[in-house]
C-alpha positions in Angstrom: 91.4 -98.2 -129.5 90.1 -94.8 -130.2 92.9 -92.2 -129.6 92.4 -89.1 -127.5 91.6 -86.0 -129.4 92.4 -82.4 -128.0 89.2 -80.4 -128.1 90.2 -77.1 -126.4 92.5 -75.5 -124.1 91.8 -72.9 -121.2 94.2 -70.7 -119.3 93.6 -70.5 -115.6 93.3 -67.1 -114.5 96.0 -66.2 -112.2 98.3 -68.9 -113.4 100.5 -69.7 -116.4 99.0 -73.3 -116.6 96.2 -74.4 -118.8 93.4 -77.0 -118.8 92.9 -79.2 -121.6 89.6 -80.8 -122.6 90.1 -84.2 -124.3 87.8 -86.5 -126.0 87.8 -90.4 -126.8 84.6 -91.4 -128.6 81.8 -90.4 -125.9 84.4 -90.1 -123.2 85.6 -86.8 -121.9 88.6 -85.9 -119.7 89.8 -82.5 -118.4 93.6 -82.5 -117.8 96.2 -80.2 -116.2 99.6 -81.2 -117.2 100.0 -84.9 -116.6 97.0 -84.9 -113.9 93.6 -85.8 -115.0 91.3 -83.7 -113.0 88.2 -85.6 -113.9 86.8 -88.1 -116.4 83.2 -88.4 -117.6 83.3 -92.2 -116.7 84.2 -91.5 -113.1 81.7 -89.4 -111.5 80.7 -91.4 -108.3 82.9 -89.4 -105.9 81.8 -86.1 -107.2 78.1 -86.9 -107.0 78.8 -88.2 -103.4 80.0 -84.8 -102.6 76.5 -83.3 -103.0 74.7 -86.2 -101.5 76.7 -86.5 -98.4 76.3 -82.9 -97.6 72.7 -82.7 -98.5 72.1 -85.5 -96.0 73.4 -83.1 -93.1 70.9 -80.2 -94.1 67.9 -82.2 -95.1 65.7 -80.4 -92.3 66.4 -77.1 -94.0 63.4 -75.8 -95.8 65.1 -73.5 -98.3 68.7 -74.6 -98.4 71.3 -72.3 -100.1 74.1 -74.1 -101.5 77.4 -72.8 -103.0 79.4 -75.2 -105.2 83.0 -74.4 -106.0 84.1 -75.7 -109.5 81.6 -76.5 -112.2 83.9 -79.2 -113.9 81.6 -81.8 -115.7 78.6 -81.0 -113.5 78.5 -84.2 -111.6 78.3 -82.5 -108.2 75.6 -79.9 -109.7 73.5 -82.6 -111.2 73.4 -84.7 -108.0 72.7 -81.7 -105.9 69.7 -81.0 -108.0 68.6 -84.5 -107.8 68.5 -84.6 -103.7 67.8 -81.0 -102.8 64.1 -79.8 -102.9 62.4 -77.5 -105.3 63.1 -74.6 -102.9 66.8 -74.9 -103.0 69.2 -72.4 -104.5 72.3 -73.4 -105.9 75.3 -71.0 -106.9 78.0 -72.5 -108.9 81.3 -70.6 -109.0 83.7 -71.4 -111.9 86.7 -69.3 -112.3 87.5 -70.4 -115.9 85.2 -68.8 -118.5 86.0 -71.7 -121.0 84.8 -74.4 -118.6 81.4 -72.8 -118.6 81.4 -72.7 -122.4 82.5 -76.5 -122.6 79.4 -77.2 -120.4 77.1 -75.5 -123.0 79.2 -76.8 -126.1 81.0 -80.1 -126.4 79.8 -81.6 -123.1 76.3 -80.2 -123.5 75.0 -83.9 -123.6 76.7 -84.6 -120.3 75.1 -81.5 -118.6 71.5 -82.2 -119.9 69.3 -79.3 -118.7 71.0 -78.8 -115.5 72.4 -75.3 -116.2 69.0 -74.0 -116.9 67.4 -75.3 -114.0 65.8 -72.3 -112.3 67.3 -73.3 -108.9 70.9 -72.8 -110.6 73.0 -69.7 -110.9 76.5 -70.0 -112.6 78.8 -67.3 -111.5 82.1 -66.5 -113.4 84.2 -65.9 -110.1 86.6 -67.1 -107.6 84.8 -69.2 -105.0 86.9 -67.8 -102.4 85.4 -64.2 -103.2 81.9 -65.5 -102.7 82.9 -67.2 -99.5 84.4 -63.8 -98.1 81.5 -61.8 -99.1 78.5 -63.9 -97.7 78.8 -64.1 -93.9 76.1 -66.6 -92.9 75.1 -66.8 -96.4 75.2 -70.6 -97.1 73.7 -73.9 -95.5 76.3 -75.8 -97.5 79.7 -75.1 -99.2 81.0 -77.8 -101.7 84.5 -77.6 -102.8 86.0 -79.3 -105.8 88.3 -76.9 -107.4 91.6 -78.8 -106.9 92.5 -82.4 -106.8 92.6 -82.2 -103.1 93.2 -79.6 -100.1 96.0 -77.6 -102.0 96.3 -75.4 -104.7 96.8 -77.7 -107.7 94.9 -75.6 -110.3 96.5 -72.4 -109.0 98.7 -71.6 -106.0 96.3 -68.9 -104.8 93.8 -71.7 -103.9 96.1 -72.7 -100.9 94.1 -70.1 -98.9 91.0 -72.0 -99.2 92.3 -74.8 -97.0 94.7 -73.4 -94.4 93.2 -72.6 -91.0 92.5 -69.0 -91.8 90.6 -69.9 -95.0 88.6 -72.5 -93.3 87.4 -69.9 -90.6 86.4 -67.7 -93.4 84.4 -70.7 -94.8 82.8 -71.3 -91.4 81.9 -67.6 -91.3 80.0 -68.1 -94.5 77.9 -71.0 -93.2 74.7 -70.7 -91.3 74.6 -72.6 -87.9 74.5 -76.2 -88.7 75.7 -75.8 -92.1 78.2 -78.1 -93.8 81.6 -77.5 -95.6 82.3 -80.5 -98.0 85.6 -80.9 -99.6 86.6 -83.4 -102.4 90.1 -85.0 -102.6 91.7 -87.7 -104.7 93.3 -89.0 -101.6 93.7 -88.6 -97.7 95.4 -85.6 -96.0 95.7 -85.9 -92.4 97.1 -82.4 -92.1 93.9 -81.1 -93.7 91.8 -82.9 -91.2 93.8 -81.4 -88.3 93.3 -77.8 -89.8 89.5 -78.4 -90.1 89.3 -79.4 -86.4 91.6 -76.4 -85.6 89.1 -74.1 -87.5 86.4 -75.2 -85.3 84.6 -77.9 -87.5 83.2 -81.3 -86.3 84.9 -83.5 -89.0 83.7 -86.7 -90.7 86.2 -88.1 -93.3 84.5 -90.5 -95.8 86.2 -92.6 -98.3 84.4 -93.1 -101.7 84.9 -95.1 -104.7 85.6 -93.1 -108.0 82.8 -95.0 -109.9 80.3 -95.0 -106.9 79.6 -98.8 -107.4 82.4 -100.3 -105.3 85.1 -100.1 -108.2 87.8 -97.6 -109.1 90.1 -95.6 -106.8 89.3 -94.5 -103.4 88.8 -90.8 -103.1 88.1 -88.9 -99.9 85.4 -86.3 -99.0 85.5 -84.3 -95.9 82.3 -83.5 -94.2 82.8 -80.6 -91.8 80.0 -79.4 -89.7 79.6 -75.9 -88.4 77.8 -76.8 -85.1 74.7 -74.9 -84.2 75.5 -72.3 -81.6 74.0 -73.1 -78.2 70.7 -71.2 -77.2 71.5 -68.0 -75.2 70.2 -68.2 -71.7 67.2 -66.4 -70.6 67.7 -62.8 -69.1 67.0 -63.8 -65.5 69.6 -66.8 -65.8 72.1 -64.2 -67.0 71.4 -61.8 -64.1 71.5 -64.6 -61.5 75.0 -65.5 -62.8 76.2 -61.9 -62.7 75.4 -61.6 -59.2 77.3 -64.8 -58.3 
């Protein structure tokens, strides 16, 4: 068997931990400690993160989508495939070297996705973009940890508590969707999503996308459209009652 080779390391901003990019033949792996965050052979659930969310906003003519975490680009490429030509996709990646890997040793995996005119790559914490763009997105796709807890750095915990989820809800347009990837179930997170006011659907997806591999979980949390305001005469009638 071909041995794994360490290609590069990347320190995570705000953390003492570092990512390791590994290669074995044509296979790539990104690891944090003993945890494998992603593998180039297992892309099904990351792609489903985009396709499931896109289905919920398919009627939006010009969808504006935020992806948290570039990774190996599986979610980005799937989003480009299912969203129309008028879509705008912002990818927030905190670790500069991950972007460099995408254009360097993993360029073949990414293809021309980074140069698609619909795509903007931002070297920034996705939480900052969420905070700064009220009603800014039709979909927010989060794959920055191995689940709804701060694995890559402790500060990410704030993305997944009720307060952070309400901030994400405020960044979504009416009918928008927050999609979160996880390596496994988390009943507490499902409860937090509902406490934040989302309508929640929890979907189990195979890692390979073809019926094999581990079962991963994707939460599809919908920001329900606001009910239409009653006409002025109706409001006047209510006030007289």
